[in-house]
C-alpha positions in Angstrom: 79.6 113.2 62.8 83.4 112.7 64.1 83.7 109.4 66.1 84.5 109.9 70.0 87.1 107.8 70.1 90.1 107.0 67.9 92.1 103.9 68.4 95.7 104.3 67.1 97.5 100.8 65.8 101.3 100.9 65.1 102.7 98.4 63.6 106.0 97.1 62.2 106.4 93.8 60.5 103.3 92.6 62.7 101.3 90.9 59.9 101.1 87.6 61.9 99.1 89.5 64.7 96.3 90.9 62.9 94.2 88.1 62.5 93.9 88.1 66.1 93.5 91.6 66.5 91.3 93.3 64.1 88.6 91.2 64.4 88.1 91.4 67.9 88.6 95.4 67.6 86.3 95.9 64.8 83.4 94.1 67.1 84.1 96.4 70.4 81.5 98.9 71.1 82.6 102.2 72.5 80.0 105.3 73.5 80.1 107.7 70.3 81.5 105.5 68.2 85.4 105.0 67.3 87.5 104.8 64.3 90.6 103.0 63.9 94.0 104.6 62.3 97.1 102.3 61.5 100.6 103.5 61.2 102.8 101.1 59.5 106.4 102.0 60.1 107.4 100.3 56.8 106.7 96.9 57.0 107.8 94.3 54.5 105.7 91.4 55.4 102.3 92.7 53.9 100.9 94.2 56.5 99.7 97.3 54.5 98.1 95.3 51.8 95.9 93.5 54.9 95.4 96.8 56.2 94.2 98.6 53.1 91.8 95.5 52.3 90.4 95.7 55.6 89.7 99.4 55.2 88.3 99.0 52.0 85.4 96.8 53.8 85.3 98.9 56.9 85.1 102.9 56.8 86.2 103.1 60.3 89.6 102.2 59.2 92.5 104.2 57.9 96.2 103.5 57.1 99.0 105.6 57.1 102.0 104.7 55.4 105.5 105.7 56.6 108.2 105.6 54.4 110.6 104.6 57.0 110.3 102.6 60.5 109.8 106.3 62.5 109.5 104.3 65.8 106.3 103.7 68.5 106.6 107.4 69.6 106.8 109.6 66.3 104.1 106.9 64.9 101.4 107.7 67.3 102.1 111.5 67.7 101.5 111.4 63.5 98.3 109.6 64.1 97.4 111.6 67.4 97.6 114.4 64.8 95.0 113.5 62.1 92.8 111.8 64.8 88.9 113.1 65.3 88.0 111.4 68.4 87.8 113.3 72.1 89.7 110.3 73.1 93.0 108.7 71.5 93.9 104.9 72.5 97.1 103.6 71.6 97.3 99.3 71.1 100.0 97.5 70.7 99.6 94.9 67.5 100.5 91.7 69.4 97.3 92.0 71.8 93.8 90.4 71.6 90.9 92.4 72.9 88.0 90.6 75.6 84.8 92.0 74.7 83.8 95.4 76.5 87.4 96.5 76.4 87.2 99.7 74.5 83.5 100.6 76.3 85.2 100.6 79.6 88.0 102.6 78.8 85.7 105.3 77.5 83.3 105.2 80.1 86.1 105.6 82.8 87.5 108.6 81.0 83.9 109.9 80.4 83.3 109.9 84.4 85.6 112.7 85.3 87.1 115.5 83.2 90.1 115.4 85.2 91.2 112.0 84.0 93.8 112.5 81.6 95.0 108.7 80.7 92.9 105.2 81.5 94.8 102.3 81.4 93.8 98.9 80.3 93.9 95.5 82.4 96.9 94.0 80.4 96.7 90.0 80.9 99.8 87.5 79.5 98.5 86.2 76.3 99.6 82.7 77.7 98.1 83.1 81.2 95.2 85.4 81.0 94.2 84.9 84.6 97.8 87.0 85.4 98.4 90.7 85.3 100.9 91.8 82.8 100.5 95.4 83.5 97.7 97.4 85.5 99.3 100.7 84.7 102.8 102.4 85.6 104.6 102.7 89.1 107.4 104.7 90.0 109.5 104.5 92.9 111.6 107.4 94.1 114.7 106.0 92.5 113.2 106.8 88.9 112.7 103.0 89.0 109.3 102.6 86.7 107.6 99.1 86.5 104.2 97.8 85.4 101.9 97.5 88.4 100.5 94.4 89.3 102.9 92.5 87.1 102.2 88.8 88.4 99.3 89.3 90.5 96.2 87.6 89.9 93.9 89.2 87.2 91.8 92.1 89.2 88.0 91.3 89.0 85.5 93.9 87.4 85.1 96.9 89.3 85.3 100.9 89.4 88.4 102.6 88.4 91.4 102.9 90.2 93.8 105.3 90.4 97.5 105.1 89.1 100.6 107.3 88.5 100.3 106.9 84.6 99.0 104.4 81.8 101.2 102.1 79.9 100.9 102.9 75.8 100.4 99.3 74.7 96.8 99.6 75.5 95.6 103.1 77.0 93.5 105.9 76.4 94.6 109.3 76.5 92.3 112.3 76.2 93.4 114.2 73.1 93.4 117.6 75.0 95.8 116.5 77.3 98.2 115.0 74.4 97.6 118.4 72.7 98.7 120.5 75.8 101.7 118.6 76.7 102.9 117.8 73.4 102.3 114.0 72.7 105.2 111.6 73.4 108.6 112.5 73.2 109.1 111.4 69.6 113.2 111.4 70.0 112.5 108.5 72.7 111.6 106.4 69.2 110.3 103.5 71.8 110.3 102.4 75.5 109.7 104.2 78.4 107.9 107.0 76.3 104.5 106.0 78.4 106.3 106.8 81.6 107.7 110.0 80.5 104.1 111.3 79.4 102.9 109.8 82.6 105.1 112.2 84.9 104.5 115.1 82.8 100.9 114.8 83.0 101.2 114.3 86.8 103.2 117.4 86.5 100.5 119.2 84.8 97.9 118.4 87.5 96.1 115.5 85.5 94.7 111.7 86.7 95.1 108.1 85.6 93.2 105.2 86.3 93.1 101.7 85.4 90.0 100.0 84.4 89.6 96.8 85.9 86.7 95.3 83.0 88.9 96.9 80.3 91.1 93.5 79.4 93.4 93.1 76.6 95.9 90.0 76.3 99.5 91.1 75.4 102.2 88.9 74.1 105.1 90.4 76.1 107.9 92.1 74.0 106.5 90.0 70.9 107.6 93.0 68.6 111.1 93.9 69.7 111.8 90.6 72.3 112.0 90.5 75.6 115.9 91.6 76.9 117.1 92.0 73.2 120.1 94.4 73.1 118.1 96.7 71.2 115.2 97.3 73.9 117.8 97.2 76.3 119.7 99.9 74.6 116.6 102.3 74.5 115.3 101.4 78.1 119.0 102.5 79.5 119.0 105.9 77.4 115.2 106.7 77.9 115.6 105.9 81.5 118.2 108.5 81.9 116.3 111.4 80.1 113.2 110.6 81.7 114.5 111.2 85.2 116.3 114.5 84.0 113.4 116.2 82.2 110.9 115.0 84.7 112.2 114.4 88.4 111.3 117.9 90.3 114.3 119.7 92.0 113.8 119.1 95.7 113.1 115.3 94.9 115.8 114.9 92.5 118.3 116.5 95.2 117.3 114.3 98.0 117.0 111.0 96.1 120.1 111.4 93.4 122.4 109.2 95.6 120.1 106.4 95.1 119.2 107.1 91.5 122.7 107.0 90.7 123.4 104.0 92.9 120.6 101.9 91.8 121.5 102.4 88.2 125.2 101.5 88.5 124.4 98.5 90.5 121.8 97.3 87.7 124.5 97.3 84.8 126.7 94.5 85.8 124.0 92.5 86.2 123.0 92.9 82.8 126.9 93.0 81.3 127.8 90.1 83.3 125.1 87.3 82.8 124.1 88.3 79.3 127.3 90.0 77.9 125.2 92.6 76.7 126.8 96.1 76.8 124.0 97.8 75.5 122.3 99.1 78.5 125.8 101.0 79.1 126.0 102.3 75.2 122.4 103.6 75.7 123.2 105.3 78.8 126.1 106.8 77.2 124.0 108.1 74.3 121.9 109.6 76.9 124.6 111.7 78.1 125.3 112.9 74.5 122.2 114.1 74.1 121.3 115.5 77.3 121.1 118.9 76.4 117.8 119.2 74.3 116.3 117.3 77.5 117.2 119.7 79.8 116.1 122.4 77.8 112.9 120.7 78.1 112.7 120.0 81.6 113.1 123.8 82.1 110.4 124.5 80.2 108.2 121.6 82.0 108.7 123.0 85.7 108.5 126.8 84.6 104.9 126.1 83.3 104.0 123.5 86.1 105.7 124.6 89.2 105.5 122.7 92.4 105.5 119.4 90.9 107.0 117.8 93.8 104.0 118.8 95.6 101.7 117.0 93.0 103.5 114.0 92.5 105.2 113.0 95.8 102.5 111.0 97.0 102.6 108.9 93.6 106.8 108.2 93.9 107.0 105.0 96.1 109.7 104.0 98.9 112.8 102.8 97.5 112.9 99.2 97.9 115.8 97.3 98.9 118.0 96.0 95.6 116.7 92.3 96.6 113.2 93.1 96.1 113.8 95.0 93.0 115.7 91.6 91.9 113.1 89.5 92.9 110.4 91.5 90.8 112.6 91.1 87.8 113.2 87.2 88.5 109.3 86.9 88.9 108.9 88.3 85.0 111.8 86.3 83.8 110.0 83.1 85.6 106.3 84.1 83.9 107.9 84.3 80.5 109.9 81.4 80.9 107.0 79.4 81.5 105.4 80.5 78.2 108.1 79.8 76.3 108.5 76.1 77.5 105.0 75.8 76.3 
């Protein structure tokens, strides 16, 4: 009998995180049982050997070894293709799970067949009473951010509707992933979850956060907060996501704000960090825009009327000062972590 849930972990030189992750994961319980598929992206730190040894002792664990670093999005898609569960849970390797995490995710998804994704309540590893992410929010300027970031930890309770789920620790209904084609592999990593969440909303799927599903996360432990690598991918993938997903009526109405906010954010990063990677990422987005526009046409032809379905989830545009304050708040939280 196949397990009901498949937990997918994508690793790349994440050996140091496994001692905190794997015992807590394998101690979880979930209705219908679960399996664990670890996709290793050509780690050179002994990660595959550690996972292989765990798999030899626990038949629920399987290892897929990639000969190159395929990235987060393609690796998750590959694992989804081999998953046996009705639900697929994506989980970052730099996480520590609290008891009841998986049960809360599965129970929330099973409560309503219209739910395509369930977000965990992700809290900061260095401050588990503070939320890092409780789902995805997005405004009409196309700016996506972590719902609840910096707020006090949510108390246990019923699932709460959200725009979408962050792929760092979330459940996806496999039927939805198959319908939508999973994550866009061209993203490599970053914002692939925003793109998927938006496409899911356009297709009529619902999303919730399960407050009792708590995971502690070391923010940007793998790629580094504010690294040129991350900034390049964020810059490129933001343009692609808006170009593909934003319904035409809303895009025409808010295009000046979308362009204005995006242009305003570039000088800050380039001047304060002396980093041109966000600009280079946007240039790369324009160069690779043609296939994104083709997929946009298919998406909105398949799911017409998307503006009516998604408009209520797209929040009013905030003044630039509030956007900056939100970003600065996250930096302050991480600075406090790094000073410990």
